[in-house]
N, C-alpha and C positions, 0 to 999 in steps of 0.2 A: 481606687479613689476613697472608698469607705474606710479602708485600713489606715491610709495616710491621714485622713481627716480626724479619725478617732485618736490616732497617736499624737498628732499635733495639738489637739484639744486637751488631751490629758497632760501633756508637757506644759501647755499654757496654764492650765488650772493650778498645777503644782508650783511651777517656777515663777509665774507672774501674779497669780491671784492668791497664792499661799493657801489653797484649799485642798483638802483631802479628796481622793477619788477612790471609791470602792469598786473592785472588779473581781469577778470569779476567776479561780485558777484554771478552770476548764469549762467546756460547754456541758452543762448538766452534771449530775452525780453519777459516779461509777455504779454499775448494777451490783457489784460485789462489795461495795463500800470501801474499796481500796482506791482512794482518790489521789491522783498525781497531776502535777501541773502540766498543762498542755503547752508544748513548745511554741505553737503558733500564737498563743497569747503574749508570750514574752517577746517574740519576734515583732509583733504589732507594737508593743510598748517601745521597742528599740528602733523603730522606724524613724522617728523624729528625734529632735534634740541636737546638741552640739558635741563635737569631738568624736572620740573612738566609740566602739560598741560598748565598752566598759563604762566610759564616761556618760554615755547617754542613759544607761540604766541607773548609774549612781545618781544622776540628776533627779530621778524619781523617788529616791529614798524608799524603796519597796519594803514594806513592813507587813509580814504575813499575819493573818488573824485566823485562829482555829475556832470553828463553830461546831460543837458536838451536840448531837441529839441523843437522848436516851433511847428513843424508839424511832424507827423509820416507818412512817405510815404506809409506804409502798412496798414493804418487804414481801408481803404475800403475793403481790402482783409480779414482782421481780422473780420470785421463786417459780411462779407459773411460767413466766417467759423463759427461764432457764430450762425448764422441762420441755417446753414446746420446741426450743432450739435444739435440745438433745435429740428429740424425736425427728425433727425436720430442720437441718442446717439452713434451709432456705426460708425459714419462717420470718415474717416481718410483721411488726405490730400494725394494727389497723388505726385509722384516725380515731375511731371510738376508743380504742385502748389508750392512745396518747392523751385524749381528753380526760379519760378516767384517771390516769396516772397524775395529771396536773391537778385535777380537783382533789384527789386523795392526798397528794403531797401538800397542798395548800391548807386544806381543812382538817386533815387527820391529826390524831393525837401523837405528839412528839415527846411527851413526858418532860423531864427536866432538860433544859437547854443551857449549855455552858459556852461562854465567850472567853477567849484568851488572846490578848494582843502580844505578839512576839516582838523580837528585836529587829531592827533594820538590818538587811543583809549586806549593806555596803562594805563593812569592814571585812567580813568573811569572804565576800566576793573578790575583793582586791587581794586578799591573801592567797587565794587558790588559783587565780589566773594572772598571767603576765599582762602588763599594761598594753602590749601590742598584740594580744591574743586575737584570733579571728572571731568573727561574729558568732559562728556556730558553736565554738567552744564557750564563749561567754554566755550564750543562751542556755546551753546544757548545764553549766555550772550554776547559773541563776535558778533554773528549775529545781536542781538537786537541793540547793540551799533553802528554797521556799518550801519544798516538800519536807525537809528535815525539821524546819521550824514549825510548820503546821502539825506534823505528826507528833512532835515532842509536846505540843500544846494540847493534844487531845485529853479530854476528861474521860476516864474509863469508868463505866458504870458496872454494877454487879452483873448485869445481863451479858456484858462483854466477856467478863472472866468466865462465867458459866459456859458461854458458847465456845470459848477457846478450849476449855477442858473437855467438853463433850466432843468437839471436832477431833481432838487429838487423843481421846480416850485416856486422859491423864487427870491428875489431881494437883497439877503444878500451882494453880492459883486458889486452892481450896481455902486459904486463910483470908481471901478477899471477898468471900461470899458465905452466906449461911444456907442452911437447908431450906429455909423459907424463900430465899432468893432463887434457889433452884426450882422450887415448886412454882413460884411466880413466873419465872422465865418459861418453864414448860407449858404452863397454862396460857401465857401470852401467845407463844408460837402456835399452839393448837387452835386458839380462838382466831388468830389471824388467818390461818390456812382455811378455817371453816367459812371464812367470808367469801371464798372463791365460788363462783357460779358452778353448780353441779359438782361440788367437792366430793359428795358421796360416790360419784361415778369413777373416781380415781382409784386405782388398785393400790395395794400396800407398798409395792416397789416405788410407784410414782410419789406417794405421800412421803416415804422415807427420803427419796431424792430431794423433794422440795424442802423438807425439814433440814436436811444437811446443808442445802444452799443457804438457808436462813442462818444456820450456825456460822457459815463462812462469812456472811454479811456482818454479823455481830462480833466475830472474832478478829476480822481484819484491822479495825482501828487499834486494837491492842497489839496485834502482830506488827503493824507499822510503827507504833510508838516504841516497841522494844527495839526494832531495827534502827530507828532514828536515834535513840539514846546511845546505841553502840557506836554510832558514827560521830556523836557529839564530842 
């Protein structure tokens, strides 16, 4: 019932009231910062409306928006969680951990924030699926188009280029950052990890593991943008 009510209301707001509706592409952020549209979100949007599955989504004029943060305030907490899951696959965050993550995400330093409004996916969606395509195919194609538009819209900061090169042991993006950018990134990651409770009790292998996970988090937006541009 909640899904149908939400879908009908969103269609009503857009088609009858001519109002925009903002909705996240998935529930929460991916821990490795590789965000992809959750199919269940698009299925919910496609629940109401008139006509075929394609026409119901076209009715909404879905326009992806990319929001890029220079820093993820929760990066060190996510790195710790990756470590704990590595050591114990059955590990689950406590309620206290969840509350700390929410507080840190809301109040923590994000640095520069960039917004980019992409283009409506309707034209591309109609080009890549047949008018009589089944719902599953339409939903999958819509998710792929939303991801491509969002990833292409990412603003890449120096810390992302630095992380990518460190992760891959390369100098592929050395023209996109300076020595001072490298020093600033290294200092940032070190200071973030030092915020962990009992950080001094972690051994060198654990610290290296968490640092590499932070590189992954900051490299993935660039990795996804490269992949999205290749598909464009």
